[in-house]
SETOR-539184 format. One record per residue: x, y, z of N, C-alpha, C in turn. Coordinates in Angstrom, 1 decimal. Atoms other than C-alpha are relative to their C-alpha. Layout:
N
X; Y; Z; X; Y; Z; X; Y; Z
...
//
This chain:
260
1.3; 0.8; -1.1; 33.8; 26.1; -61.6; 0.2; 1.2; 0.7
-0.4; -0.9; -1.0; 35.2; 28.5; -59.2; -0.3; 1.4; 0.1
1.0; -1.5; 0.0; 33.7; 31.7; -60.4; -1.3; 0.0; -0.4
0.6; 0.2; -0.1; 31.0; 30.1; -61.2; -0.8; -0.1; 1.3
0.9; 0.0; -1.5; 30.0; 29.0; -57.5; 0.2; 1.4; 0.6
0.4; -1.2; -1.2; 30.9; 32.5; -56.0; -0.5; 1.3; -0.9
1.2; -1.1; 0.0; 28.4; 34.3; -58.4; -1.4; -0.5; 0.1
1.2; 0.6; -0.3; 26.1; 31.8; -57.6; -0.2; 0.4; 2.0
-0.3; -0.7; -1.4; 27.0; 33.0; -53.9; -1.1; 0.7; 0.4
0.5; -1.4; 0.3; 26.3; 36.3; -54.7; -1.5; 0.4; -0.5
0.9; 0.0; 0.4; 23.3; 36.1; -56.4; -0.7; -0.6; 1.2
1.0; 1.1; -0.8; 21.6; 33.7; -53.9; -0.2; 0.9; 1.6
-0.2; -0.7; -1.3; 22.7; 35.9; -50.6; -0.4; 1.0; 0.2
1.0; -1.8; 0.4; 21.3; 39.1; -52.4; -1.2; -0.5; 0.4
1.5; 0.2; -0.1; 18.0; 37.5; -52.4; -0.5; -0.6; 1.5
0.2; 0.7; -1.4; 18.5; 35.7; -48.8; 0.4; 0.4; 0.7
-1.1; -0.8; -0.8; 20.2; 38.3; -46.5; -0.5; -1.0; 1.6
-0.4; 1.0; -1.3; 21.2; 36.4; -43.1; -0.9; 0.7; 0.8
1.0; -0.6; -1.2; 18.1; 36.8; -40.0; 1.3; 0.6; 1.1
-0.7; -0.6; -0.9; 19.0; 39.0; -37.1; 0.4; -1.1; 0.8
-0.2; 0.5; -1.1; 18.1; 36.2; -34.8; -0.1; -1.2; -0.6
-0.3; 1.5; 0.8; 19.1; 32.4; -35.2; -0.9; -0.6; 0.1
1.0; 1.0; 0.1; 15.9; 30.8; -34.5; -1.1; 0.7; -0.6
1.2; -0.6; 0.8; 12.7; 31.1; -36.5; -0.5; 0.7; 0.8
0.8; -1.1; -0.4; 10.7; 34.0; -36.1; -0.1; 0.6; 1.4
-0.6; -0.8; -1.2; 12.8; 35.9; -33.3; 0.0; -0.6; 1.5
-0.1; 0.6; -1.2; 12.8; 33.7; -30.8; 1.2; -0.3; 0.6
-1.8; 0.3; -0.5; 15.8; 33.6; -28.6; 0.1; -1.1; 1.1
-0.3; 1.0; -1.3; 17.2; 31.2; -26.0; -0.1; 0.8; 1.5
0.2; -0.3; -1.3; 16.1; 31.4; -22.5; 0.9; -0.5; 1.3
-0.5; 1.0; -0.9; 17.1; 30.8; -18.9; -0.9; -0.1; 1.1
1.6; 0.0; -0.6; 13.2; 31.5; -17.7; -0.4; 0.0; -0.8
0.9; 0.4; 1.3; 10.2; 30.5; -19.4; -1.1; 0.3; 1.1
1.2; 0.0; -0.3; 7.1; 31.7; -18.3; -0.8; -0.9; -0.2
0.9; 0.7; 1.1; 4.0; 29.3; -18.4; -1.1; 0.2; 1.0
1.6; 0.3; -0.7; 0.2; 28.8; -17.4; -0.1; -1.1; 1.1
0.3; 1.0; -1.5; -0.6; 26.7; -13.7; -1.7; 0.0; -0.4
1.8; 0.5; -0.3; -4.4; 26.8; -14.3; -1.0; 1.4; -0.3
1.3; -1.6; 0.2; -7.9; 29.1; -15.0; -0.8; -0.4; 1.3
0.4; 0.0; -1.4; -9.0; 29.6; -11.6; -1.0; 1.0; 0.2
0.2; 1.1; 0.3; -11.7; 29.2; -11.4; -0.2; -0.6; -1.6
0.3; 1.0; 1.6; -12.4; 26.7; -14.6; -1.0; 0.6; -0.6
1.0; 0.1; 0.4; -13.9; 27.9; -17.1; -1.0; -0.6; -1.7
0.5; 1.3; 1.2; -15.8; 25.6; -19.8; 0.5; 0.4; -1.5
-0.5; -0.7; 1.3; -14.3; 25.7; -23.2; 1.1; 0.7; -0.1
-1.1; -1.1; 0.7; -11.9; 28.3; -22.8; 1.4; -0.8; 0.8
-1.4; 0.3; -0.7; -7.9; 27.4; -22.5; 0.9; 0.7; 0.1
-1.4; -1.2; -0.1; -4.8; 29.1; -21.8; 1.5; -0.9; 0.1
-1.4; 0.4; -0.2; -0.9; 28.3; -22.4; 0.8; 1.1; -0.3
-0.5; -1.1; 0.6; 2.0; 30.4; -23.2; 0.7; -0.8; -1.4
-0.5; 0.5; 1.3; 3.4; 29.8; -26.7; 1.3; 0.7; -0.4
-1.0; -0.6; 0.6; 6.3; 30.6; -28.5; 1.2; 0.5; 0.7
-1.0; 0.2; -0.6; 9.1; 30.1; -26.4; -0.3; 1.1; 1.5
0.3; -0.7; -1.0; 7.1; 31.6; -23.5; -0.3; 2.0; 0.2
-0.2; -1.3; -0.3; 6.9; 35.0; -24.8; -1.8; 0.5; -0.8
1.6; -0.6; 0.4; 2.9; 35.1; -25.9; -0.7; -1.2; 0.8
1.0; 0.7; -0.6; -0.3; 34.0; -24.0; -0.9; -0.6; -1.0
1.0; 0.4; 1.0; -2.7; 32.0; -26.3; -1.0; -0.3; 1.0
2.0; 0.4; -0.7; -6.7; 31.9; -25.0; -0.5; -0.9; -1.2
0.7; 0.2; 0.9; -8.5; 29.7; -26.7; -1.5; 0.1; 0.9
1.7; -0.4; -0.6; -12.6; 30.5; -26.5; -0.5; -1.3; -1.2
0.9; 1.0; 0.8; -14.4; 27.2; -27.4; -1.6; 0.3; 0.6
1.2; -1.1; -0.3; -17.7; 29.3; -25.9; -0.7; 0.5; -1.1
1.0; -0.2; 0.9; -20.5; 30.2; -28.0; -0.1; 1.9; 0.9
0.0; -1.2; -0.4; -19.6; 33.9; -26.5; 1.1; 0.5; -0.2
-1.5; -0.3; 0.1; -16.8; 36.3; -26.9; 0.6; 0.3; 1.4
-0.8; -0.1; -1.1; -13.9; 36.5; -24.0; 0.6; 1.4; -0.3
-0.9; -1.2; 0.3; -12.4; 40.0; -23.3; 1.0; -0.1; 1.2
-0.8; 0.4; -0.9; -9.0; 39.4; -21.9; 1.1; 1.5; -0.1
-1.1; -1.2; -0.2; -7.1; 42.8; -20.9; -0.9; 0.9; -1.1
0.5; -1.0; 0.6; -7.8; 45.0; -24.1; 0.0; -0.6; -1.2
0.1; 0.6; 1.4; -7.9; 41.9; -26.4; -1.1; -0.6; 0.3
1.1; 0.4; 0.3; -11.1; 40.5; -27.5; -0.1; -1.6; -0.9
-0.1; 1.2; 0.2; -11.2; 36.4; -27.8; -1.8; -0.7; -0.8
1.1; 0.3; 0.6; -14.4; 35.7; -30.5; -0.1; -1.6; 0.5
0.5; 1.6; 0.3; -16.6; 32.1; -30.5; 1.1; -0.6; -0.6
-0.7; 0.9; 0.6; -14.3; 29.7; -31.5; 1.5; -0.1; -0.8
-1.4; -0.5; 0.6; -11.4; 31.8; -32.1; 1.2; -0.2; 1.2
-1.4; 0.0; -1.4; -7.5; 31.2; -30.2; 0.6; 1.4; -0.5
-1.0; -1.2; 0.4; -5.5; 34.2; -30.3; 1.3; 0.1; 0.8
-1.2; 0.4; -0.3; -2.1; 34.8; -29.5; 0.7; 1.6; 0.7
-0.7; -1.3; -0.1; -0.4; 38.1; -27.8; 0.6; 0.1; 1.3
-1.2; -0.7; -0.7; 2.2; 39.8; -25.5; -0.9; 0.5; 1.5
0.8; -0.6; -1.2; 1.1; 40.8; -21.7; 1.1; 0.1; 1.0
-0.8; -0.6; -0.8; 3.3; 42.3; -19.6; 0.2; -0.6; 1.7
0.5; 0.9; -1.6; 1.9; 40.6; -16.6; 0.8; -1.2; 0.2
-0.5; 1.2; 0.2; 3.2; 37.5; -18.0; 1.3; -0.2; 0.6
-1.8; -0.7; -0.2; 6.9; 38.6; -17.2; 0.1; -0.2; 1.6
-0.2; -0.2; -1.8; 6.4; 38.7; -13.1; 0.2; -1.9; 0.5
-0.4; 1.0; -0.9; 7.6; 36.0; -10.8; -1.5; -1.5; 0.1
1.3; 1.0; 0.0; 3.8; 34.8; -10.1; -0.8; 0.9; -0.8
0.9; -0.8; 0.8; 1.3; 36.3; -12.4; -1.6; -0.8; -0.2
1.4; 0.8; 0.0; -2.4; 36.2; -13.0; -0.9; 1.1; -1.1
0.6; -1.0; 1.2; -4.5; 37.8; -16.3; -1.1; -0.3; 0.7
1.6; 0.3; -0.1; -8.4; 38.0; -15.8; -0.2; -0.1; -1.1
0.6; 0.4; 0.8; -10.5; 36.2; -17.6; -1.5; -0.1; 0.2
1.6; 0.1; 0.0; -14.7; 37.0; -17.6; 0.0; -1.0; 1.3
0.8; 0.0; -1.2; -14.5; 36.9; -13.8; 0.8; -1.2; 0.4
-1.0; 1.1; -0.3; -12.0; 33.9; -13.6; 1.6; 0.7; 0.2
-1.8; -0.2; 0.4; -7.6; 34.1; -13.9; 0.8; -0.6; -0.4
-0.8; 0.9; 0.6; -5.4; 32.7; -15.9; 1.1; 0.0; 1.2
-1.2; -0.1; -0.7; -2.8; 31.9; -13.4; 1.4; -0.4; -0.6
-1.0; 0.3; 0.7; 1.1; 31.7; -14.3; 1.3; -0.2; 1.1
-1.4; -0.2; -0.7; 4.8; 31.5; -12.9; 1.2; -0.1; -1.1
-1.1; 0.2; 0.7; 7.9; 32.1; -14.4; 1.1; -0.7; 0.5
-1.1; 1.0; 0.1; 10.7; 29.1; -14.2; 1.2; 0.8; -0.2
-1.4; -0.4; 0.4; 14.2; 29.7; -13.9; 0.7; -1.8; 0.0
-1.1; 1.1; 0.4; 16.6; 26.9; -15.4; 1.5; 0.2; 0.1
-1.7; -0.3; 0.0; 20.3; 26.6; -14.7; 0.5; -0.4; -1.8
-0.5; -0.2; 1.2; 22.1; 27.3; -17.6; 1.3; -1.5; -0.6
-0.6; 1.4; 0.6; 24.1; 24.1; -19.7; 1.8; 0.7; 0.5
-1.4; -0.6; 0.0; 28.4; 24.3; -19.2; 0.3; 0.2; -1.2
-0.8; -0.6; 1.3; 29.8; 26.6; -22.1; 1.1; -0.6; -0.2
-1.7; 0.3; 0.2; 33.2; 25.5; -21.7; -0.4; -1.4; -0.8
-0.6; 1.2; 0.3; 32.2; 21.7; -22.4; -0.8; 0.1; -1.6
0.8; 0.3; 1.1; 30.1; 22.7; -25.6; 1.0; 1.0; -0.8
-1.2; -0.5; 0.8; 33.0; 25.2; -26.8; 0.8; -1.0; -0.2
-0.7; 1.5; 0.7; 35.2; 22.2; -26.5; -0.3; -1.1; -0.9
0.6; 0.6; 1.6; 33.1; 20.2; -29.0; 0.7; 1.0; -0.8
0.0; -0.9; 1.3; 33.1; 23.0; -31.0; 1.6; 0.0; -0.5
-1.6; -0.1; 0.4; 37.0; 23.4; -31.3; 0.7; -0.9; -0.2
-1.2; 1.2; -0.1; 37.8; 19.8; -31.0; -0.6; -0.4; -1.9
0.4; 0.2; 1.5; 35.7; 19.5; -34.5; 0.6; 0.7; -0.8
-0.7; -1.2; 0.8; 37.1; 22.8; -35.6; 1.6; -0.7; -0.7
-1.5; 0.5; 0.1; 40.5; 20.8; -35.5; 0.1; -1.1; -0.9
0.2; 1.4; 0.6; 39.2; 17.7; -37.4; 0.1; 0.4; -1.6
-0.2; 0.1; 1.0; 39.7; 19.6; -40.2; 1.5; -0.1; -1.1
-0.8; 0.4; 0.4; 42.9; 19.0; -40.8; 0.2; -1.5; -0.7
-0.2; 0.9; 0.9; 42.2; 15.6; -41.5; -0.8; -0.1; -1.0
0.9; -0.2; 0.8; 39.5; 16.4; -43.5; 0.2; 0.4; -1.2
-1.0; -0.6; 0.9; 41.9; 18.0; -45.9; 0.9; -1.1; -0.9
-0.7; 1.1; 0.6; 43.6; 14.8; -46.9; -1.0; -1.0; -1.1
1.2; 1.0; 1.1; 40.6; 13.0; -48.8; -1.5; 0.6; -0.4
1.2; -0.8; 0.5; 38.0; 14.7; -51.0; -1.3; -0.9; 0.5
1.2; 0.6; -0.3; 35.5; 12.0; -49.9; -0.1; 0.2; 1.4
0.4; -0.5; -1.7; 36.4; 12.7; -45.9; -0.8; 1.5; -0.4
0.5; -1.5; 0.3; 35.6; 16.5; -47.2; -1.6; -0.2; -0.7
1.1; 0.3; 0.9; 32.3; 15.0; -49.2; -0.6; -0.5; 1.8
0.8; 0.5; -1.6; 31.4; 13.1; -45.7; -0.2; 1.4; 0.9
0.2; -1.3; -1.3; 31.9; 16.6; -43.4; -1.0; 0.5; -1.0
1.0; -1.0; 0.3; 30.0; 18.7; -45.7; -1.1; -1.0; 0.1
1.4; 0.5; -0.6; 26.7; 16.3; -45.6; -0.4; 0.0; 1.2
-0.1; -0.1; -2.1; 27.5; 16.1; -41.4; -1.1; 1.5; -0.2
0.4; -1.6; -0.3; 27.3; 19.8; -41.5; -1.1; 0.5; -0.6
1.0; -0.6; 0.5; 24.8; 20.7; -44.1; -1.4; -1.0; 0.8
1.4; 0.8; -1.0; 22.2; 17.7; -42.3; -0.2; 0.7; 1.0
0.0; -0.5; -1.6; 23.2; 19.3; -38.8; -1.0; 1.8; -0.5
0.9; -1.6; 0.5; 21.8; 23.1; -40.6; -1.2; 0.0; -0.1
1.2; 0.1; 0.6; 18.8; 21.6; -42.0; -0.6; -0.4; 1.2
0.5; 0.2; -1.4; 17.7; 19.7; -38.5; 0.0; 1.0; 0.4
0.1; -1.4; -1.0; 18.4; 23.2; -36.8; -0.7; 0.8; -0.3
1.0; -1.1; 0.4; 16.2; 25.5; -38.9; -1.2; -0.6; 0.1
1.5; 0.7; -0.1; 13.2; 22.6; -39.0; -0.4; 0.2; 1.4
0.1; -0.1; -0.7; 13.4; 22.5; -35.7; -0.4; 1.0; 1.0
0.2; -1.0; -0.9; 13.6; 26.0; -34.7; -1.4; 0.4; -0.5
1.2; -0.6; 1.3; 10.6; 26.4; -37.6; -1.3; -0.4; 0.9
1.3; 0.7; -0.4; 8.2; 23.8; -35.8; 0.0; 0.6; 1.7
0.3; 0.0; -1.5; 8.8; 25.4; -32.2; -0.6; 1.6; 0.0
1.0; -0.9; -0.4; 6.8; 28.4; -33.4; -1.3; -0.3; -0.1
1.7; 0.0; 0.3; 3.0; 28.8; -33.2; -0.4; 0.8; -0.5
0.7; -1.1; 0.1; 0.7; 30.7; -35.1; 0.8; 0.2; -1.4
-0.9; -0.3; 1.4; 3.0; 31.0; -38.5; -0.2; -0.8; -0.9
0.3; 0.6; 1.0; 3.3; 30.0; -41.5; 1.5; -0.7; -0.5
-1.2; 0.8; -0.3; 6.1; 27.4; -42.0; 1.0; 0.4; -1.2
-1.4; -0.1; 1.3; 7.7; 28.2; -45.7; 0.6; 1.4; 1.0
-0.3; -1.6; -0.4; 8.2; 31.9; -44.7; 1.6; 0.3; 1.4
-0.9; 0.4; -1.3; 9.7; 30.8; -40.8; 1.2; -0.7; -0.4
-1.6; 0.9; 0.2; 12.1; 27.9; -42.1; 0.5; 1.0; -0.9
-1.2; -0.5; 0.8; 13.7; 30.4; -45.0; 0.6; 0.9; 1.1
-0.6; -1.0; -1.0; 14.0; 33.1; -42.0; 1.0; -1.2; 0.6
-1.0; 0.3; -1.0; 15.8; 30.5; -39.5; 1.0; -1.0; -0.8
-1.1; 0.5; 1.2; 17.7; 29.0; -43.1; 1.3; 0.7; 0.0
-1.0; -1.1; 0.1; 19.2; 32.1; -43.7; 1.0; -0.4; -1.2
-0.8; 0.4; 0.9; 21.9; 31.3; -46.0; 0.7; -1.0; -0.2
0.5; 1.5; -0.1; 21.7; 27.8; -45.4; -1.0; -0.2; -1.5
0.5; 0.6; 0.6; 19.6; 28.0; -48.3; 1.0; 0.5; -1.3
-0.8; 0.5; 0.8; 22.5; 28.7; -50.3; 1.1; -0.7; 0.3
-0.8; 1.4; -0.4; 24.6; 26.5; -48.5; -0.1; -0.9; -0.5
-0.1; 1.5; 0.1; 22.8; 23.7; -49.0; -0.1; -0.9; -1.7
-0.2; 0.5; 1.3; 23.0; 23.5; -52.8; 1.4; 0.0; -0.2
-1.5; -0.3; 0.3; 26.4; 24.5; -52.8; 0.6; -1.5; 0.6
-0.3; 1.1; -0.3; 26.7; 21.4; -50.6; -0.3; -0.9; -0.8
0.1; 0.9; 1.1; 25.3; 19.0; -53.2; 1.2; 0.0; -0.7
-0.7; 0.1; 0.6; 27.5; 20.3; -55.4; 1.5; -0.2; 0.5
-1.1; 0.4; -0.6; 30.5; 19.8; -53.2; 0.0; -1.3; -0.1
0.1; 1.5; -0.2; 29.5; 16.0; -52.8; 0.3; -0.2; -1.3
-0.5; 0.8; 1.3; 29.3; 15.4; -56.6; 1.5; 0.3; -0.4
-1.6; -0.3; 0.7; 32.6; 17.2; -57.4; 1.0; -1.1; 1.0
-1.2; 1.1; -0.9; 34.5; 14.6; -54.5; -0.3; -1.2; -0.9
0.5; 1.7; 0.5; 32.6; 11.7; -56.0; 0.5; -0.3; -1.2
-1.0; 0.1; 1.2; 33.8; 12.7; -59.3; 1.6; 0.2; -0.3
-1.1; -0.1; 0.1; 36.9; 13.4; -58.1; 0.6; 1.4; -0.9
-0.6; -1.5; 0.5; 37.0; 17.2; -59.0; 0.7; 0.9; 0.3
-0.8; -0.3; -1.2; 39.6; 19.3; -57.5; -1.0; 1.2; 0.4
1.3; -1.4; -0.3; 36.4; 22.2; -57.4; -0.6; -0.8; 1.6
0.3; 1.0; -1.1; 35.3; 19.9; -54.3; 0.8; 0.7; 1.5
-0.9; -0.4; -1.1; 38.1; 21.4; -51.9; -0.7; 1.4; 0.2
0.5; -1.2; -0.4; 36.9; 24.9; -52.7; -1.2; 0.2; 0.3
1.1; -0.3; -0.3; 33.5; 24.4; -52.7; -0.3; 0.3; 1.6
0.5; 0.5; -1.5; 33.3; 22.3; -49.3; 0.8; 1.5; 0.6
-0.6; -0.9; -1.0; 35.7; 25.5; -47.8; -1.0; 1.3; 0.0
1.4; -1.0; -0.4; 33.0; 28.0; -48.9; -1.0; 0.2; 0.6
0.8; 0.9; -1.1; 30.5; 26.0; -47.0; 0.3; 0.4; 0.9
-0.3; -0.4; -1.1; 32.2; 25.9; -44.3; -0.1; 1.1; 0.6
0.4; -1.7; -0.8; 32.8; 29.8; -44.2; -1.3; 0.5; 0.1
1.5; -1.0; 0.0; 29.3; 30.6; -44.7; -0.6; -0.4; 1.2
0.5; 0.6; -1.1; 28.2; 28.3; -42.2; 0.1; 0.2; 1.5
-1.0; -0.6; -1.3; 30.7; 29.4; -39.5; -1.2; 1.6; 0.0
0.1; -1.8; -0.1; 29.7; 33.4; -40.2; -1.4; -0.2; 0.2
1.4; 0.2; -0.3; 25.8; 32.3; -40.3; -0.4; 0.3; 1.2
-0.2; 0.6; -1.4; 26.1; 30.8; -37.1; 0.7; 0.6; 1.2
-0.5; -0.7; -0.9; 27.6; 33.1; -35.1; -1.3; 0.1; 1.1
1.2; -0.5; -0.8; 24.2; 34.1; -33.4; -0.5; -1.4; 0.9
0.4; 1.3; -0.7; 23.6; 30.2; -32.2; 1.1; -0.2; 1.0
-1.2; 0.1; -0.9; 26.9; 30.7; -29.9; -1.1; 0.1; 1.5
1.6; 0.1; -1.2; 23.4; 31.3; -27.5; -0.1; -1.1; 0.6
0.6; 1.2; -0.8; 22.5; 28.0; -27.3; 0.9; -0.6; 0.6
-1.1; 0.8; -0.7; 25.6; 27.1; -25.4; 0.1; 0.8; 1.6
-0.2; -0.5; -1.4; 24.8; 29.6; -22.6; -1.6; 0.5; 0.6
1.3; 0.5; -0.5; 21.1; 29.3; -21.9; -0.7; -1.1; 0.2
0.4; 1.6; -0.3; 19.3; 26.3; -20.6; -1.1; -0.4; -1.0
0.4; -0.3; 0.9; 16.3; 27.1; -22.7; -0.2; 0.3; -1.4
-0.1; -0.4; 1.1; 16.0; 26.9; -26.5; -1.0; -0.5; -1.0
1.1; 0.1; 1.2; 13.4; 27.7; -29.3; -0.2; -1.1; -0.5
-0.4; 1.0; 1.1; 13.7; 24.1; -30.6; -1.0; -1.1; 0.2
1.1; 1.0; -0.2; 11.0; 21.4; -31.4; 0.9; -1.2; 0.5
-1.1; 1.3; -0.7; 13.5; 18.6; -29.4; 0.1; 0.8; 1.1
-1.5; -0.1; -0.8; 15.8; 18.3; -26.8; 0.7; 1.2; 0.2
-0.9; -0.8; 0.5; 17.8; 21.3; -26.3; 1.5; -0.7; 0.3
-1.0; 0.5; 0.1; 20.7; 19.2; -25.8; 0.4; -0.6; -1.4
-0.4; 0.4; 1.1; 20.2; 18.0; -29.1; 0.3; 0.9; -0.8
-0.4; -0.9; 0.8; 19.7; 21.4; -30.7; 1.6; 0.7; 0.5
-1.5; -0.8; 0.2; 23.3; 22.3; -29.2; 1.0; -0.8; -0.6
-0.7; 1.1; 0.7; 24.9; 18.9; -30.6; -0.2; 0.8; -1.2
0.2; -0.4; 1.7; 23.4; 20.4; -34.3; 0.7; 1.3; 0.1
-0.7; -1.0; 0.1; 24.9; 23.6; -33.5; 1.6; 0.0; 0.2
-1.1; 0.7; -0.3; 28.0; 22.3; -32.2; 0.8; -0.6; -1.7
-0.5; 0.7; 0.9; 28.1; 20.2; -35.3; 0.2; 1.1; -1.3
-0.1; -1.0; 0.9; 27.4; 23.3; -37.5; 0.8; 0.9; -0.3
-1.8; -0.7; -0.1; 30.4; 25.5; -36.4; 0.8; -0.5; 0.4
-1.3; 0.8; 0.4; 32.9; 23.1; -35.8; 0.3; -0.9; -1.5
-0.3; 0.8; 1.1; 32.0; 21.2; -38.8; 0.5; 1.3; -0.7
-0.6; -0.8; 0.8; 32.1; 24.2; -40.6; 1.4; 0.7; 0.0
-1.7; 0.4; -0.3; 35.3; 25.1; -39.3; 1.1; -0.8; -0.6
-0.8; 1.9; 0.4; 36.8; 21.6; -40.2; -0.3; 0.4; -1.7
-0.1; 0.4; 1.9; 35.4; 21.9; -44.0; 0.6; 1.5; -0.5
-0.9; -0.9; 0.7; 36.9; 25.6; -44.4; 1.4; -0.5; 0.1
-1.3; 0.2; -0.2; 40.3; 24.4; -42.9; -0.1; -1.3; -0.9
0.0; 0.9; 0.9; 40.0; 21.1; -44.7; 0.3; 0.6; -1.6
0.5; -0.5; 1.1; 38.9; 22.6; -47.8; 1.2; 0.7; -0.8
-1.3; -1.2; 0.3; 41.6; 25.5; -48.1; 1.5; -1.2; 0.0
-1.1; 1.0; -0.3; 44.1; 22.6; -46.8; 0.1; -0.8; -1.6
-0.2; 1.2; 0.8; 42.8; 20.1; -49.5; 0.3; 1.4; -1.6
-0.2; -1.0; 1.3; 43.2; 23.6; -52.5; 1.6; 0.1; 0.4
-1.4; -0.2; -0.6; 46.8; 24.0; -51.1; 0.8; -1.6; -0.6
-0.4; 1.0; 0.2; 47.4; 20.5; -52.0; -0.1; -0.5; -1.7
0.2; 0.1; 1.3; 46.3; 20.6; -55.3; 0.7; 1.0; -0.8
-0.7; -1.1; 0.3; 47.9; 23.6; -56.0; 1.7; -0.5; -0.6
-1.2; 0.8; -0.4; 51.3; 21.7; -54.8; 0.2; -0.8; -1.6
-0.4; 1.3; 1.0; 51.0; 18.8; -57.5; 0.5; 0.9; -1.5
//
């Protein structure tokens, strides 16, 4: 059983390499974000906003004529997103057909990183308790896997203008491997199979390694997540701390089984 699990892990990881960024679309947490204040004077049928975590200016053209924005031409009925270095200034303007899109870069205070790290450590220490019961390990696997899934979904929904499936797979990373293994661990635990501890430990170790880039979620104020930043931080804490707990609890359970 253990050999089969490792073969599945190796094969799936070869097909689904871990992403370079923890969030979908390569978006990263920030303490400063650019936003559009308005268009002056207003242009009927023309909209402007910053998307993709303040990294792109989106111009919507609801008029019957083409609009020129710098080097970008937005045709009638089109919506285009592009990067513009001017949007990085504290107060910025981008000309559009005799008007200007005005915006600002706003700063936000970072969260208390030590509070979140303490939560991760506390969850990790709970691994000692998880190792005492296969059902406790199964419950831990469900919580960690669910947190990882919701984090990946929220990260994907924060991206504007991309296809959901490839973005989701990119945000999931080795979750594509971990989630099926999580099901295996739960089924094995319910059936009282010794392999439950081993599979839970593998799942925990994998999500911790894959989630290391997510530590930035504890350091920056604004996160590329379709929901409250505090929710995403909680999901990351559950994934990282819970992953450590699964690894510790799983190996503890394996030692108990070998001692019998």
